[in-house]
N, C-alpha and C positions, 0 to 999 in steps of 0.2 A: 550503464552509461553514467558519466559524471556530468549531469546537466548543469549548465550555467544559468544564472538569473537572466530572464528575458524571454527566451523561446518557450512556447507551450510544449507540453508532453507530446502532442501530436506532431509538432514541428520536429522534435527529436526522432520520432518514429519515421517520419519522412526522410530525414537525413540518413538513417540506417538503411531504409529501403534503397535509396539511391547508391549508397556506398557498397552495399552487398549485392545489388541487383536481385533482390528478393521482395516480393509483394506481401508475403505472409509475415508481417511484423506487428507485434503488439507490446503491451507493457503490463506490469503488475501493480499498477496504482499511480494515478495522476499526481504530478507535482505542479502546483500553481505556477504561472509564468514568473512571478517575483521570487519564487523559491529556487534553491539550488540543491545539488547533492545527488544521491543515488537514485536513478530511475532504472529499474530492472526491465530490460527489453528482451522479449522472447521472439525467436526467429524460426521460420519454417515450421516443421511439425511440432516443435516445442510450444508453439502457440496453443496447441490442443491440451497442453499440460498446465496451463496457467491457473485453471480452476483449483488444482490440487495445492497450489501455494497461496491461495486467497486468504488463508487464515494466519499467514506469517505475521509476526509482530514487526513494527517499524520503529527505528530509533531516530531521534531528531535533536538538533540544537537550535535554539531560537531566541528571539528577544520580544518581550511584550512591552508595549509603551502604555503606561497607565495614564488616565486622565482624558483620553480622547477616544470617542466611539465613532466608528465609520460604518457606512452601509454595507461594505464588503467584509468587515471584520479584519481588514488588513490595511496597509498603507496606500494601496492603490485606489481606495474608495473615497467618497465624499464624506466630510466630517459632519456627523449628526449632532454631537454634543461634546462640550469641553468642560471638564471639572477640575477643581483644585486637587492636587495630590498631596495628601497628608498621611502617608502610609509608612510605617516602620518596617524594617527587614523582618522583625518577628511577626508582625501582622501579615506580611506577604507570605512568609513561610507557613503560617497557619492556614491561610487561604488555599495555598497549593495543596496542603495536606487533605483538604476536603474532597479533592478530586481523585486522589490515589485510590486504586481499586476499581474505579469506574463510576459512571453516573449516566443519567438520562440526558443526552445531548441533542440540542436542536441544530441541524446543519445550517450553514450560512444561507441567506436568501440568494446570494450569487453562488450557486453550486449546481452540480449536475444531477442532484436528486430530482426525481420526477414527482410532479404534483398533477394529478388527473391526467397522466400520460404525457405531460410536457415538462421539459427541464426547467427547474426553478429559476435559473439565471435568465432564461428567455422571458419569463413573466416579469422578473424584476427589471429587466432592461426596458420593458414597456411601461414601467411606472406602477405596476401592480404591487399591492401589499402582499408580500410573500412570507409565509411562516411554515416552513417544512415541519412535519411531525418529528417530535423527539424520538430517539431510539437509544438503546443501551450501548455504551461504548466502554471498552476496558482500558484503563490507564495503569500499566504495570509499574512504571516508575515515573516520578516527576520531582525534580529537585532544582532548587535555586542555586545558580552558579555565581551570580553577581547581581547586586542591586545598587544602581546609582540613579536615584529618582530623576525622571519618571520611568527609566528603563530597567526591566528585570530580565536578565539572561537566565535561561533554563535549559535543562536536558530532560528528555522524556522518551519512554518506550511505551508504545500504545498498540492496541489491537487494530485489526482491519476495520475500515469505515470511520475511524476517528478523524475529525477535522481539528487541526491545531489552531486554525483561525477561530473556531467556535470556543475552543478551550481558552484562548487569550481573552475573548469577549467575556466568557463566563467568570474567569478569574477577576477581571476588572469589575464585573457586576457584584461579585461576592465582597469586594473591597469597598463598594459604594461609590467608586469614582470612574468606572468604565475603563475600557482598554481595548487595544487591538494589536495584531501581530505585525511587527515591522520587518523582521528577517526570519528566515527559516532555512535550515540545512538538514537534509536527510542523510544520516550517516550509516544506516544499516537497514536491510530488509531480510528478515530471517537470518540465514547463515552467511549472507553476502554483505560485503563491506565496501564503503566508498573508496577506501584506499586501493582497492583492486580494480576500480572502474577505469574506463578510458573515455576520452572526450568523444562526443558524437561525430565530430568532423574528422576524427582520426581512426575510426573503427575499421577493422579489417577482419576477414574470415578467421584468421588465426587467433583473434581475440575471443571468439565464441567459446563458452563453457559447455561441457557435456550436459545435455538436457536432463540427465539423471539427477542433477542437483535439485531439481524441482520436486522430486518424489523421494528424496533421501530419507524423509521422516516417515514414510509409509512402511508397513510390513513388506519384507522382501521374500520373493520365492524364486528359486533357481529351477529352471525347467529342463527337461531332457530334450534330446534331439527330436524325438517324435512329437513331444509337446510343443516344441518351438514351431514346427511346421503348422500345427493347428492354430497356435496363437497368432502368427503373422497373417493368417487368413481369416482371423476373427472368429475361429471356432472355440467353443469352451473346452476346458480340460478338467480332469477330476480334481476335486478339492480335497486337501488334507485337513481333516477336522481339527487337528491340533495346530499346525503351522498357519492355516488359513482361517483362524477363528474370527477375524474381523476384516471388513473391507473398507476402502479399496486396498488392493494388493499390487505391488509393483513386480512385474514379471521380468526376470533377467535370464540371459544365456551368457554366463560369465560376466564380463564387464559391460555387455551390450544390453541396454534397456529395450525391451520388446514392446511392452504394453502395460497399461494399468487395467486391472480386472476387478470385477465385483462378484460377491458371492451370490449364486443363483441356485438355491437348493443344495445339491451335492456337487455342484460344478462351480468353476471359476469362469465367468464369461468376460472376455476382453471387452473393455468399454472404450478405450482409446489405444489404438495401435500406432506406434511411432517409428517403426522400422520397416524396411522393404522385405518382401518375401525372399 
């Protein structure tokens, strides 16, 4: 879906449910309400394959505003501190370079990360001091597109679990002036591109992609007619020690995705079946 700024990711999921008359709808990674761009929505049995695409990288374009720190790390929050911005393009470029490759990132206080079993944003809304634990995130690319102080336009490709709001905050901290994210646009998720997306209020069944795209990166195994019957009923099939050297394995009958299986001794055990018998 081509999500506009404003609605939540859950709002978009609800729009798709209504448009397609299907309750089984999810997505491959939240976009904050202020953000826009590609929200990959999974429908029907494809929701069971979402976990296999969890590691896909995501590409973004955005703008960091230096000199202002907010409690949400974006433009929707309350201003906590304002600093003078005396940063050159060279200094900004050097700061961005510090984060390429990855670093230990602390998620925003207003995020869905759980602390003692409760979402961080719920604690923050009650006025509690919230400091989610830092975790390793991967920053594959991070480049400066334009700098007209105090705004720095950038492009980034990041691994799963990376918060661009936190990245903006941390870049500002590295420069000693603070910063927050003012705009964000997701342009790609794995092999999927924003240019191919449709608006949530215009989606139709004909717009749905084959669920096989979610497992295209996995090892592929073609099954025989007898094996197909076993797979669609959740029964294991014999493992080929050469072709099925690692799991999970996507099981196909021609162009039809049947299931995703995992290695279990000398067998391949269907873990997720996505086709009818």
